[in-house]
C-alpha positions, 0 to 999 in steps of 0.5 A, spaced: 465 521 510 467 516 505 468 509 508 475 508 505 477 515 508 474 513 515 479 507 515 485 510 513 483 515 519 482 509 523 490 507 522 492 514 526 487 512 532 489 505 532 497 506 531 501 504 537 503 510 541 511 509 540 510 509 533 508 517 533 504 517 526 504 523 523 498 524 518 501 528 512 494 528 508 488 524 505 488 524 498 481 521 495 482 514 499 489 514 499 493 517 506 500 519 507 504 519 514 510 520 517 513 515 523 518 519 527 521 513 529 524 509 525 524 515 520 519 512 515 514 515 511 509 512 506 503 512 502 497 507 504 491 505 500 486 500 502 482 496 496 475 498 495 471 492 493 472 488 500 466 485 503 465 488 510 468 482 514 474 484 510 474 491 511 481 494 514 485 486 513 488 489 506 492 495 504 498 497 499 504 502 501 509 506 498 514 507 503 521 511 504 526 510 509 532 515 509 536 512 514 536 505 510 537 509 503 530 506 501 525 510 496 519 508 493 519 501 496 512 497 494 508 492 499 502 490 499 498 486 504 493 481 502 486 482 504 486 474 506 491 469 508 494 467 501 495 459 499 503 457 500 506 457 493 500 461 489 503 467 485 501 474 486 500 478 480 499 486 480 495 489 474 495 497 473 491 498 467 494 492 463 501 492 466 503 486 469 507 485 475 509 479 479 510 480 486 514 476 491 510 473 497 510 471 504 504 469 508 499 475 507 505 480 504 508 481 497 513 485 495 517 487 489 524 483 487 528 490 487 528 497 487 527 497 479 521 494 479 519 498 485 520 505 481 516 501 475 510 500 479 510 507 482 510 510 475 504 505 473 500 508 479 502 515 477 498 514 471 493 509 472 486 509 474 485 502 478 490 497 481 488 489 482 492 484 486 490 477 484 492 470 488 489 464 491 487 464 498 488 458 503 481 455 501 483 455 493 478 461 492 480 467 488 483 473 492 482 480 488 483 486 491 482 493 487 484 499 489 483 506 486 489 509 484 486 517 484 490 521 490 495 515 490 501 519 486 499 525 491 500 521 497 506 518 494 509 525 493 507 527 500 511 521 503 517 522 499 517 530 500 516 529 508 522 524 508 527 529 505 525 533 511 527 529 516 
């Protein structure tokens, strides 16, 4: 079993019991899940370039929350805490997106930016998230995008059925 698949599967095992997380599938290192409460579905992937000490500390998600009328919401959790005031730049095959951030988390400014990122993920091969760590070093989380579109579609379909 590939390490990234193992880490995705471990999300199922370590989920709190109240979340009632249901796996929808694993697609080349991207997973799709549905939470019964609060009615959220999402695709999730983890960076492939992290050293062992940071494995499992970062991820990217595309979420659907029908009860909140949210579709294709992009979110990234950096593998390390970022320096206050540092930009978070997302790059997908040469397309650049600046994300808003707070602590280790970053997201888009609006739904239109979410849709642009998901569109780029569908045709891209690699996604890179860059920022500066609290110690001043470079944070560079790299994601393979193979399987991302299928995981996003699985999450979207699952939430249209809830």
